[in-house]
N, C-alpha and C positions, 0 to 999 in steps of 0.2 A: 387457195393460194398455198403453195408449197414453200417450205423453208429451205433456203439455200445454205450451203455450208458456210458462206460468209455471215449470214444472219445468225446461224447457230453459234459461231465463234464469238460474235459480238455479244450475243445474249449470255453465253457463258462467262465472257470477260466481265460484263456488267454484274453478273450474279457473284463472281469471285471478289470483285471490288466491294460490293455491298456486304458480302459475308465478312471480309476483312475489316470493314468499318464497324460492323456489328460486334465482332470479336474484340476489337480495340475498346469500344465503348463498355463492353461487358467487363474486361479486365480493369478498366478505370473505375467502374461502379464497384466491383468487388474490393479494390484497393481502398476506396473511400469508405465502404462498409467496415472494412478492418479497422481503419483509423478511428471511425466513430464508435465502434465496439470497444476498442481500447480506451477511448476517452471516457465512455460511460463506465467501464470497469474501473478505471482510476477514480472517477467521481464516486463510485459505489464504495470503494475501499476507503476513501477519504471520509465519506459519511459514517462508515462503520467505526473508523478511527476516532472521529470526533465524539461519537456516542460513547465509545469505550473511555475516552478521556473524561468525559463528564461523569460517567459512573465511577471510574477509579478515583477521580478527584473527590467525589463524595465519600468514597470508602477511605481514601487517604486522610481526609479531614476527620472522619469519624474515628478511625482506628489509630492511624500513626500519630497524628497530633493529639488525639485523645489520650492515647497511652502516654505520650510525652507530658501532657498536662497532669495526668494522674500520678505519674512518677515524680513530677516536680512537687506536687503537694504531698505525696506520700513521704518524700524526703523531709518535709518539714514536720511530719507527724510521727514517723517511725523513730523509735529510740534505738540508737546504736551505742556501742561503747566508745564512740569517738565524740569529739566535741560537736556542738550543734552546727558550728560553721563548716566542718568537714563533712558532716552528713548532708547538709543542704547542698554544698558544692558537688558532692558525688552524684546525687540524684538529679540535680539540675543538669549536670553534664550528660548523664544517661538520657534524660528526657530530650535534650538538644540533639544527641547523637541519633536517637530513633527518629526524630523529625527530619533531620538532614538526610538520613539513610533512606527514608521513605520518599523524600523529594527526588533524590538521585535515581532510585529505582523507577519512580513514576516518569521521569524525563527519559530514561533510557528506553523503557518499554513503549513509549508513545511517540518516538521520534519518527518523522515521516520517512526517512531513509530505511529504518528497520521494517516499517509496514510495506514499503514498496518492494523490498527484497523478499519479505516473508510471503507475501501474496503473489509474487512474481509479476506484478503490474509493470515493472520496469522492462521485463522481457517481452510482455505483450505489446507495449508501446514501440520498443525497438523493432520487433518483427513486423508490426503493422506499417511502420515507416519504411522498412526494407522490402515490404510486400512478400513476406514469406508466411507459410502456414504456422499456426500457433503451437501445434504439437507435432513435432517431427523428430523422432527418436534417433534418426540417422544423420542429423545435421552435424557436420564436421566442426563447426564453430562452437557447438555446445560441449564437445568432448574436451577441447582444449581450454 
């Protein structure tokens, strides 16, 4: 049986339609893979952030609050040429200052916004949603 030009044209047309459908499905699959990758990346960053929060919380408790506690009691024990009331107030104020400063630094370093920007997770999510590659040095939107 010989193939007629009509049969070849129909066969090619079917082949092109199937190829188009496969390419569309491939693009959709790649897009979903990028979104899932960005999701896992954000979850990984969040896990690292929570681990660091726990570690720094322990360090803050041990050092910052510990130093405040030591300074508070050192104020009661150390002899200064001031009255006992003035010495105690000074060292209690220093101890409170160190405790509050440590808490402010702790909150600033571990904010979710800081971590999202530092690890560029926000960009990964935005690019995955826009269906663009993760590392494109000539992206005009990145320049501005």
